[in-house]
C-alpha positions as semicolon CSV with decimal commas, in nm:
position;residue;x (nm);y (nm);z (nm)
1;M;-0,003;-0,041;-0,033
2;D;0,174;0,355;-0,105
3;I;0,204;0,679;0,080
4;P;-0,182;0,882;-0,093
5;S;-0,349;0,527;-0,017
6;L;-0,293;0,598;0,317
7;I;-0,329;0,918;0,359
8;V;-0,691;0,879;0,240
9;V;-0,735;0,582;0,439
10;F;-0,659;0,832;0,693
11;V;-0,889;1,115;0,640
12;C;-1,159;0,906;0,568
13;S;-1,150;0,745;0,877
14;W;-1,020;1,044;1,106
15;W;-1,399;1,239;0,968
16;V;-1,631;0,933;0,998
17;S;-1,447;0,891;1,337
18;L;-1,489;1,271;1,398
19;F;-1,912;1,270;1,365
20;T;-1,878;1,009;1,572
21;V;-1,699;1,157;1,871
22;L;-1,879;1,475;1,841
23;P;-2,180;1,473;2,005
24;L;-1,982;1,313;2,333
25;W;-1,985;1,506;2,608
26;V;-2,204;1,754;2,489
27;K;-2,402;2,004;2,775
28;R;-2,624;2,293;2,650
29;D;-2,541;2,596;2,833
30;E;-2,871;2,742;2,937
31;N;-2,723;3,043;3,102
32;G;-2,514;3,132;2,836
33;P;-2,524;3,469;2,659
34;E;-2,818;3,583;2,388
35;I;-2,503;3,538;2,116
36;S;-2,467;3,219;2,120
37;G;-2,800;3,076;2,098
38;P;-2,967;2,791;2,297
39;G;-2,829;2,512;2,146
40;A;-2,456;2,543;2,192
41;P;-2,254;2,348;2,453
42;E;-2,148;2,494;2,752
43;R;-1,767;2,323;2,698
44;P;-1,701;2,172;2,375
45;H;-1,413;1,983;2,467
46;L;-1,238;2,030;2,117
47;K;-0,925;1,932;2,180
48;K;-1,037;1,636;2,321
49;K;-1,238;1,540;2,111
50;F;-0,948;1,543;1,801
51;L;-0,702;1,391;1,998
52;I;-0,963;1,101;2,038
53;T;-1,071;1,066;1,651
54;T;-0,673;1,136;1,553
55;G;-0,655;0,815;1,797
56;I;-0,901;0,624;1,622
57;A;-0,803;0,688;1,253
58;C;-0,489;0,580;1,373
59;V;-0,551;0,235;1,490
60;V;-0,813;0,222;1,148
61;T;-0,563;0,306;0,928
62;L;-0,345;0,104;1,100
63;C;-0,574;-0,191;1,040
64;V;-0,671;-0,161;0,688
65;Y;-0,277;-0,164;0,626
66;A;-0,226;-0,466;0,816
67;A;-0,495;-0,652;0,629
68;I;-0,371;-0,512;0,267
69;E;-0,050;-0,658;0,340
70;M;-0,183;-0,963;0,454
71;N;-0,364;-0,974;0,205
72;I;-0,702;-1,069;0,396
73;M;-0,855;-0,740;0,239
74;D;-0,746;-0,751;-0,193
75;F;-0,838;-0,487;-0,374
76;S;-0,618;-0,643;-0,686
77;D;-0,886;-0,918;-0,810
78;A;-1,127;-0,632;-0,779
79;A;-1,037;-0,446;-1,008
80;R;-0,864;-0,623;-1,237
81;Q;-1,258;-0,763;-1,266
82;M;-1,413;-0,402;-1,355
83;A;-1,131;-0,378;-1,596
84;E;-1,209;-0,634;-1,757
85;E;-1,565;-0,568;-1,768
86;D;-1,495;-0,186;-1,941
87;Y;-1,346;-0,398;-2,260
């Protein structure tokens, strides 16, 4: 697996895990200023969420890399079949 493929897998898994982690630890700010709106969280914990998201994305990327390197997941046969069907 080459570096650009690893980057694509990492970015995709990072975004998916970010949207999974974002709703965690959300507590609405009932006494906040009028400017923030009624649904704004009291403390968004973004740094913590970004670190957790990065950790999850690293684990997922390593699992995908290991599965491809050990030929558990093989996309080359599927690519060859799709190429043959096109011609």
